[in-house]
Backbone bond lengths (Angstrom), bond angles and torsions (degrees), N, CA, C in turn:
res aa  C-N    CA-C-N  psi(-1)  N-CA   C-N-CA  omega(-1)  CA-C   N-CA-C  phi
1 M - - - 1.452 - - 1.526 109.09 -
2 T 1.309 116.97 137.96 1.457 122.36 176.74 1.518 108.53 -95.05
3 Y 1.310 115.92 127.98 1.455 120.25 -179.67 1.513 109.32 -96.15
4 P 1.328 117.91 137.80 1.459 119.68 -177.97 1.523 111.52 -67.84
5 V 1.313 114.17 149.49 1.462 121.95 173.21 1.521 105.49 -102.61
6 A 1.321 116.42 119.43 1.461 121.53 -172.27 1.519 111.78 -122.61
7 L 1.326 115.64 125.05 1.460 121.82 172.81 1.518 106.48 -83.98
8 L 1.317 116.98 122.71 1.466 122.10 -179.52 1.522 108.92 -94.41
9 D 1.315 116.35 117.58 1.452 122.26 178.68 1.535 109.20 -72.15
10 A 1.316 115.80 159.10 1.468 121.34 -177.23 1.525 112.43 -57.16
11 C 1.315 117.35 -36.21 1.467 120.20 -176.87 1.525 112.78 -64.44
12 V 1.329 118.80 -26.56 1.465 119.69 178.58 1.521 111.32 -87.29
13 L 1.325 117.33 -15.54 1.461 120.62 176.56 1.528 111.97 -91.03
14 Y 1.303 117.22 -10.99 1.459 124.10 -178.17 1.529 112.18 -63.62
15 S 1.313 116.59 -45.73 1.461 122.26 -177.12 1.529 110.11 -83.41
16 A 1.321 117.16 122.32 1.470 121.08 -177.87 1.533 112.78 -58.61
17 P 1.346 120.23 -46.83 1.471 118.39 -179.84 1.536 112.95 -61.79
18 L 1.328 116.75 -41.09 1.461 119.71 179.00 1.527 110.65 -68.46
19 R 1.318 116.54 -44.96 1.475 121.11 177.89 1.527 110.15 -57.82
20 D 1.321 116.76 -43.58 1.460 120.37 -179.25 1.524 111.64 -64.37
21 L 1.330 116.80 -43.82 1.464 119.11 179.33 1.528 110.32 -63.13
22 L 1.319 117.09 -44.09 1.467 119.78 178.02 1.524 111.59 -60.99
23 M 1.319 116.48 -37.50 1.467 119.32 178.04 1.524 111.15 -68.98
24 W 1.332 117.52 -42.70 1.460 119.86 178.50 1.528 111.60 -63.69
25 L 1.327 117.07 -38.54 1.468 120.10 176.18 1.528 110.59 -62.12
26 A 1.319 116.33 -39.18 1.472 120.16 178.01 1.522 110.95 -67.73
27 V 1.323 116.99 -42.96 1.467 121.17 179.64 1.526 110.50 -59.89
28 E 1.330 116.36 -37.55 1.459 120.91 179.47 1.531 112.49 -76.69
29 G 1.327 117.20 -6.65 1.457 120.70 177.19 1.515 114.37 84.24
30 V 1.323 116.94 19.58 1.453 120.76 -179.85 1.534 110.54 -71.83
31 Y 1.319 116.24 -35.00 1.458 122.04 177.67 1.524 108.23 -152.17
32 V 1.323 115.86 171.30 1.466 122.16 178.64 1.530 107.24 -108.74
33 P 1.343 117.51 117.61 1.462 119.67 -178.39 1.529 112.12 -85.77
34 K 1.323 114.71 151.92 1.467 122.03 174.10 1.521 108.55 -140.41
35 W 1.323 115.66 148.66 1.462 123.93 174.43 1.511 107.30 -161.78
36 S 1.318 116.36 177.38 1.459 121.80 177.48 1.525 108.79 -131.99
37 E 1.312 116.04 168.82 1.465 119.30 175.92 1.521 110.51 -65.82
38 M 1.348 117.29 -30.70 1.470 119.74 176.30 1.524 110.42 -64.50
39 I 1.315 116.78 -38.85 1.473 120.86 177.86 1.518 109.71 -67.44
40 H 1.330 117.19 -43.68 1.470 119.69 175.74 1.523 110.57 -57.35
41 A 1.327 116.54 -48.11 1.468 120.33 -178.05 1.530 111.24 -59.15
42 E 1.318 116.03 -38.15 1.467 120.44 -178.61 1.521 112.27 -67.29
43 W 1.340 118.02 -48.38 1.472 118.09 -178.18 1.527 110.74 -68.83
44 I 1.317 116.97 -36.12 1.473 119.65 179.70 1.524 110.34 -66.89
45 Q 1.323 117.57 -45.41 1.463 121.07 179.44 1.528 110.99 -61.38
46 N 1.324 117.12 -45.69 1.463 120.57 -179.79 1.523 111.72 -63.85
47 L 1.312 117.00 -38.59 1.457 120.62 179.41 1.530 110.92 -68.63
48 L 1.323 117.03 -41.35 1.467 119.88 178.53 1.530 112.22 -66.10
49 E 1.344 116.55 -33.28 1.473 119.61 176.27 1.523 110.83 -67.12
50 A 1.320 116.75 -40.10 1.468 120.89 -178.87 1.520 112.62 -79.21
51 R 1.322 115.64 -28.74 1.469 121.18 -175.20 1.531 110.13 -129.43
52 P 1.335 118.05 76.02 1.464 120.38 -179.29 1.531 113.30 -63.51
53 D 1.335 117.42 -12.74 1.454 121.07 177.73 1.533 112.22 -74.17
54 L 1.325 117.32 -16.55 1.464 120.77 179.97 1.524 110.50 -80.01
55 L 1.304 115.56 145.24 1.458 120.72 178.21 1.529 109.69 -88.43
56 P 1.328 117.18 129.94 1.463 119.66 178.18 1.532 112.55 -55.84
57 E 1.327 116.80 -33.05 1.460 120.77 -179.31 1.527 111.76 -63.58
58 R 1.325 116.65 -35.01 1.467 120.02 179.42 1.525 111.21 -68.00
59 L 1.339 115.30 -40.21 1.455 118.89 179.02 1.529 111.00 -71.80
60 D 1.314 116.54 -35.19 1.474 119.38 174.33 1.525 110.16 -63.35
61 R 1.319 116.70 -37.53 1.464 119.94 177.23 1.528 110.99 -64.77
62 T 1.336 116.37 -40.05 1.463 120.08 176.11 1.525 110.09 -59.69
63 R 1.335 116.82 -46.01 1.463 121.44 178.19 1.522 110.49 -58.78
64 E 1.320 116.83 -45.46 1.470 121.09 -179.83 1.530 111.47 -63.32
65 L 1.331 116.46 -41.02 1.468 120.05 178.32 1.531 111.47 -65.88
66 M 1.325 116.58 -39.25 1.465 119.93 177.54 1.530 110.02 -62.19
67 N 1.323 116.07 -46.42 1.469 120.18 -179.81 1.524 111.52 -64.96
68 A 1.326 117.10 -36.14 1.463 120.53 -179.62 1.534 110.92 -72.69
69 R 1.318 116.69 -38.60 1.465 120.84 -177.55 1.530 112.17 -72.00
70 S 1.325 115.17 -32.02 1.468 121.06 179.39 1.532 108.69 -128.99
71 P 1.329 117.02 71.76 1.471 119.96 -172.72 1.526 114.35 -61.28
72 D 1.317 118.30 -24.61 1.464 120.49 178.55 1.530 111.85 -84.73
73 A 1.321 117.36 -2.33 1.462 120.92 -177.05 1.531 112.56 -76.08
74 L 1.309 117.07 -29.17 1.460 120.62 -174.70 1.524 110.31 -75.32
75 V 1.331 115.60 114.59 1.462 122.64 179.22 1.526 108.42 -91.63
76 T 1.318 115.64 130.28 1.466 121.47 177.71 1.528 109.20 -127.32
77 D 1.304 116.07 171.38 1.470 122.61 175.69 1.522 112.80 56.07
78 F 1.310 117.06 43.43 1.462 122.52 179.60 1.524 112.16 -107.24
79 E 1.313 116.99 -10.37 1.460 121.89 -170.61 1.534 113.56 -58.73
80 H 1.323 117.94 -28.96 1.466 120.47 -178.47 1.531 112.64 -64.88
81 H 1.312 118.19 -17.92 1.469 121.60 178.57 1.536 112.42 -82.57
82 I 1.311 117.54 -23.16 1.472 121.57 -168.50 1.527 112.56 -55.75
83 A 1.310 118.18 -46.83 1.475 121.19 -174.59 1.529 112.98 -61.87
84 N 1.304 118.32 -26.20 1.466 122.06 -176.19 1.523 114.04 -90.07
85 I 1.307 117.89 -4.11 1.474 121.75 -175.49 1.522 109.24 -95.37
86 M 1.322 115.19 131.08 1.466 121.22 -179.66 1.535 108.94 -111.04
87 L 1.330 115.12 116.28 1.465 121.79 178.37 1.527 109.47 -134.58
88 P 1.318 118.06 161.21 1.467 120.41 176.44 1.534 112.67 -56.87
89 D 1.315 116.84 -36.81 1.462 121.81 178.58 1.527 107.76 -118.34
90 A 1.319 116.15 111.90 1.472 120.99 -177.70 1.529 112.13 -58.64
91 D 1.326 117.59 -24.73 1.465 120.41 -179.82 1.525 112.75 -68.99
92 D 1.324 117.71 -13.15 1.470 121.48 179.29 1.527 113.09 -92.57
93 R 1.306 117.28 -4.58 1.467 120.25 -176.01 1.525 112.76 -60.97
94 H 1.329 117.49 -31.92 1.465 120.00 -179.65 1.538 111.37 -63.06
95 V 1.327 117.29 -28.87 1.464 121.42 179.37 1.528 109.86 -66.98
96 V 1.310 116.67 -48.11 1.459 120.92 178.43 1.527 110.04 -65.17
97 A 1.327 116.80 -41.19 1.470 120.18 179.10 1.527 110.91 -59.68
98 A 1.321 116.84 -42.94 1.469 119.91 177.75 1.526 110.82 -66.11
99 A 1.332 117.10 -37.95 1.468 120.67 178.67 1.525 110.73 -64.63
100 I 1.314 117.50 -39.46 1.465 121.27 178.04 1.515 109.95 -63.15
101 T 1.320 116.51 -51.20 1.468 121.40 -177.74 1.520 111.17 -65.63
102 G 1.320 117.06 -33.81 1.465 121.32 -179.85 1.515 113.77 -81.44
103 N 1.321 117.63 3.74 1.472 122.43 -178.53 1.524 111.96 53.87
104 C 1.309 115.20 44.66 1.461 121.17 -177.38 1.525 111.51 -80.61
105 D 1.320 114.07 154.04 1.456 122.24 174.24 1.518 110.95 -92.69
106 V 1.331 115.25 -29.95 1.459 120.15 -169.33 1.528 109.80 -149.73
107 I 1.328 114.48 150.57 1.467 122.39 169.96 1.520 106.14 -108.67
108 V 1.322 116.43 125.00 1.459 121.93 179.43 1.527 107.49 -98.55
109 T 1.344 115.81 117.88 1.457 120.85 -175.62 1.523 110.53 -155.84
110 F 1.322 115.99 154.13 1.458 121.39 169.95 1.531 110.56 -79.26
111 N 1.327 116.33 -22.61 1.466 122.91 -171.81 1.525 111.75 -92.69
112 L 1.310 116.69 62.99 1.462 121.95 -176.14 1.530 112.25 -58.34
113 K 1.326 116.89 -38.58 1.466 120.08 -177.19 1.527 112.13 -66.82
114 D 1.317 117.37 -21.18 1.466 120.90 179.93 1.525 112.54 -78.21
115 F 1.334 116.44 -10.42 1.460 121.77 -177.87 1.533 109.54 -130.62
116 P 1.336 117.21 71.46 1.469 119.60 -176.61 1.529 111.87 -64.24
117 D 1.325 114.50 144.94 1.463 120.85 -179.44 1.528 112.00 -52.93
118 A 1.326 116.58 -40.09 1.464 120.46 -178.00 1.528 112.00 -59.42
119 A 1.318 116.85 -31.35 1.462 120.37 179.96 1.527 112.25 -82.42
120 L 1.326 117.45 -19.95 1.464 121.10 -174.39 1.516 114.66 -100.46
121 T 1.318 117.77 -25.04 1.468 119.93 -173.79 1.522 112.59 -60.78
122 Q 1.319 118.04 -34.65 1.460 119.65 179.69 1.528 111.99 -64.92
123 Y 1.323 116.75 -19.23 1.474 121.44 178.14 1.528 111.17 -102.32
124 Q 1.312 116.45 6.14 1.467 122.81 -177.91 1.523 111.28 56.09
125 L 1.324 114.95 42.18 1.459 122.86 178.62 1.520 109.71 -113.68
126 A 1.315 115.42 148.48 1.460 122.29 171.82 1.522 107.26 -119.79
127 V 1.304 115.47 161.49 1.459 120.88 176.21 1.523 107.15 -121.44
128 V 1.334 116.47 140.18 1.459 120.54 -176.42 1.529 109.91 -144.69
129 H 1.315 114.65 142.69 1.466 122.43 175.34 1.531 107.68 -68.70
130 P 1.324 118.71 145.11 1.473 119.68 -179.05 1.524 113.85 -59.62
131 D 1.324 118.44 -33.77 1.474 119.88 177.45 1.529 110.65 -61.16
132 N 1.323 116.26 -44.68 1.464 120.49 179.82 1.529 110.94 -69.51
133 F 1.321 116.61 -35.67 1.462 119.93 178.15 1.532 110.67 -63.39
134 I 1.315 116.27 -46.74 1.463 120.96 -179.43 1.527 110.37 -66.09
135 L 1.316 116.71 -41.81 1.465 119.88 176.62 1.528 110.26 -58.14
136 Q 1.333 117.44 -43.84 1.457 120.68 179.23 1.528 111.03 -64.90
137 C 1.332 117.14 -35.14 1.468 120.31 175.62 1.524 110.18 -59.79
138 F 1.344 116.81 -43.56 1.461 120.77 -179.92 1.526 111.59 -68.98
139 I 1.307 116.99 -33.08 1.470 120.51 177.78 1.531 110.02 -70.18
140 D 1.329 116.83 -46.07 1.465 121.70 -175.55 1.524 113.04 -75.31
141 S 1.325 116.87 -36.30 1.472 121.56 -175.75 1.523 109.57 -138.52
142 P 1.324 117.98 69.36 1.467 119.54 -173.71 1.527 114.08 -61.11
143 D 1.321 117.88 -42.74 1.463 119.61 -177.36 1.529 111.49 -66.68
144 L 1.330 116.78 -45.36 1.466 120.33 179.66 1.528 111.22 -67.05
145 S 1.320 116.63 -38.29 1.463 120.25 179.76 1.520 111.43 -67.07
146 L 1.319 116.35 -41.23 1.461 119.83 177.13 1.530 110.61 -65.50
147 A 1.319 117.07 -39.14 1.470 120.56 176.34 1.529 110.05 -61.47
148 A 1.321 117.08 -40.72 1.465 120.97 178.17 1.522 110.87 -62.55
149 L 1.319 116.34 -44.46 1.463 120.89 179.55 1.525 110.75 -62.87
150 R 1.319 116.65 -42.83 1.473 119.94 178.47 1.523 111.35 -63.44
151 K 1.325 117.46 -40.69 1.472 120.84 179.10 1.524 110.94 -66.84
152 Q 1.322 116.50 -37.98 1.458 118.68 176.08 1.521 109.70 -62.26
153 H 1.325 116.50 -46.04 1.459 121.08 -179.81 1.527 110.95 -60.36
154 Q 1.324 117.57 -43.24 1.462 121.64 -179.52 1.523 112.17 -68.14
155 S 1.334 117.55 -24.29 1.459 120.66 -177.68 1.525 113.08 -82.16
156 L 1.327 117.08 -8.40 1.458 120.49 -178.24 1.527 111.05 -67.43
157 R 1.314 114.67 148.83 1.468 119.20 176.20 1.520 111.14 -63.39
158 F 1.318 115.57 -33.28 1.457 121.70 -179.50 1.525 108.57 -120.59
159 P 1.351 117.37 71.66 1.467 119.47 -174.29 1.519 113.99 -67.40
160 H 1.334 117.37 -4.67 1.456 117.99 177.36 1.531 111.41 -69.78
161 A 1.334 117.04 -12.18 1.464 119.68 174.14 1.532 108.08 -63.79
162 S 1.299 115.68 141.87 1.457 119.37 -176.99 1.529 110.75 -72.06
163 L 1.317 115.29 158.97 1.461 119.80 174.39 1.526 109.75 -61.12
164 F 1.327 117.67 -35.38 1.460 120.92 178.29 1.526 110.17 -59.45
165 R 1.328 116.63 -44.50 1.467 120.17 179.55 1.524 110.28 -63.88
166 L 1.306 116.86 -41.27 1.464 121.09 177.60 1.528 110.37 -59.93
167 L 1.332 116.70 -44.88 1.460 120.74 -178.06 1.521 112.74 -70.19
168 S 1.318 117.66 -24.64 1.465 119.81 -178.13 1.524 112.72 -83.96
169 Q 1.343 118.21 -6.25 1.465 121.20 178.35 1.517 109.70 -79.49
170 K 1.302 115.74 149.52 1.472 120.60 176.05 1.503 109.77 -108.91
């Protein structure tokens, strides 16, 4: 079975429950994750702006743990592609550039309109909402995906929360 290579946009790494599920799915081998330091910087900055109670050191530790757990996930040397990419928002070009360099199949993002198909087809990239991406993971690899979900649930500080409650978080 071929596992998809997915570039995770900053918006899907922003939410801890979603980020954790995506990481557990990657750990279980359901898909191959990719990101860049620019993507890390974006989700961390946005989270710190929304949640000034969070310590930057804790989020930096999360970034370091993600990079350590998936050492091949960090895409570098992609900047040379940025100038040639045409998107509605020029600030999103680094995401596509990292996806190109990372040999990704798909960009996982909430911001579908920011990555129109017409701009991605020349790079053989697709864009998908995280809900649809996760659903496809469960369809393609149900046993591994369920194992990932169970491990995420067991890793919670308060694992007495039901799986339903875990799944209903954004």
